[in-house]
TILOGU-480791 format. One record per residue (C-alpha): x negated, z negated, y. Coordinates in Angstrom, 1 decimal, padded with zeros to 4 digits. Layout:
BEGIN
SITE,X,Z,Y
...
! end
This chain:
BEGIN
SITE,069.0,025.8,-020.7
SITE,068.3,024.0,-023.9
SITE,064.9,025.9,-024.3
SITE,062.6,027.9,-022.3
SITE,062.9,031.7,-022.4
SITE,063.6,034.9,-020.5
SITE,066.9,034.6,-018.2
SITE,068.5,036.5,-015.7
SITE,069.9,035.0,-012.6
SITE,072.8,036.8,-010.9
SITE,073.6,035.2,-007.6
SITE,076.7,035.7,-005.5
SITE,076.1,034.5,-001.9
SITE,075.0,035.5,001.2
SITE,071.6,037.4,001.7
SITE,069.7,034.7,003.0
SITE,070.7,032.4,000.0
SITE,070.3,035.2,-002.5
SITE,066.8,035.6,-001.3
SITE,066.1,031.8,-001.1
SITE,067.1,031.2,-004.5
SITE,064.9,034.3,-005.9
SITE,061.9,032.8,-003.7
SITE,062.3,029.3,-005.2
SITE,062.3,030.8,-008.8
SITE,059.3,032.9,-008.0
SITE,057.1,030.2,-006.5
SITE,057.5,028.3,-010.1
SITE,057.6,031.1,-012.7
SITE,056.5,034.5,-013.4
SITE,059.4,036.7,-012.0
SITE,060.5,040.2,-011.5
SITE,062.3,040.0,-008.2
SITE,064.9,042.5,-006.7
SITE,064.3,044.1,-003.6
SITE,067.9,044.3,-002.3
SITE,071.3,042.7,-002.5
SITE,074.5,044.7,-003.6
SITE,078.1,044.1,-002.5
SITE,081.1,044.8,-004.8
SITE,084.1,046.2,-003.3
SITE,086.8,043.5,-002.6
SITE,084.4,040.6,-003.8
SITE,082.9,038.1,-001.5
SITE,079.4,037.7,-001.0
SITE,076.4,039.5,-002.5
SITE,074.8,040.0,-005.7
SITE,071.0,040.2,-006.5
SITE,069.1,039.9,-010.0
SITE,066.1,038.2,-010.5
SITE,064.2,037.7,-014.0
SITE,062.1,034.8,-014.1
SITE,060.3,034.0,-017.3
SITE,060.5,030.3,-017.9
SITE,057.6,030.4,-020.5
SITE,055.1,031.6,-017.7
SITE,054.6,028.9,-015.0
SITE,052.8,030.1,-012.0
SITE,050.5,027.0,-011.7
SITE,050.1,023.8,-013.6
SITE,051.6,022.2,-010.4
SITE,054.8,024.1,-010.9
SITE,055.4,021.9,-014.0
SITE,056.4,019.1,-011.7
SITE,058.5,021.2,-009.6
SITE,060.4,022.9,-012.1
SITE,064.1,022.5,-012.1
SITE,065.5,020.0,-014.8
SITE,066.8,021.2,-017.9
SITE,070.7,021.2,-018.2
SITE,072.0,019.6,-021.6
SITE,074.7,021.2,-023.6
SITE,077.0,018.4,-023.0
SITE,076.4,018.4,-019.2
SITE,077.2,022.1,-018.7
SITE,080.6,021.6,-020.4
! end
């Protein structure tokens, strides 16, 4: 992301991976978490939505643990 804001994380993986990603995000930022995963017919893995607000860090220590920003050039 080029600047902080509200994002939607849509994860397609197994249940354990989806929950681990959600937990990692919730430990750093204020987040509305999903309670369950869903499966799409004929699609591998599961989906879970989590809404972390990157403007609201949980604690000052979270700044040091935050994920690095991705530049526009790096994401292409």
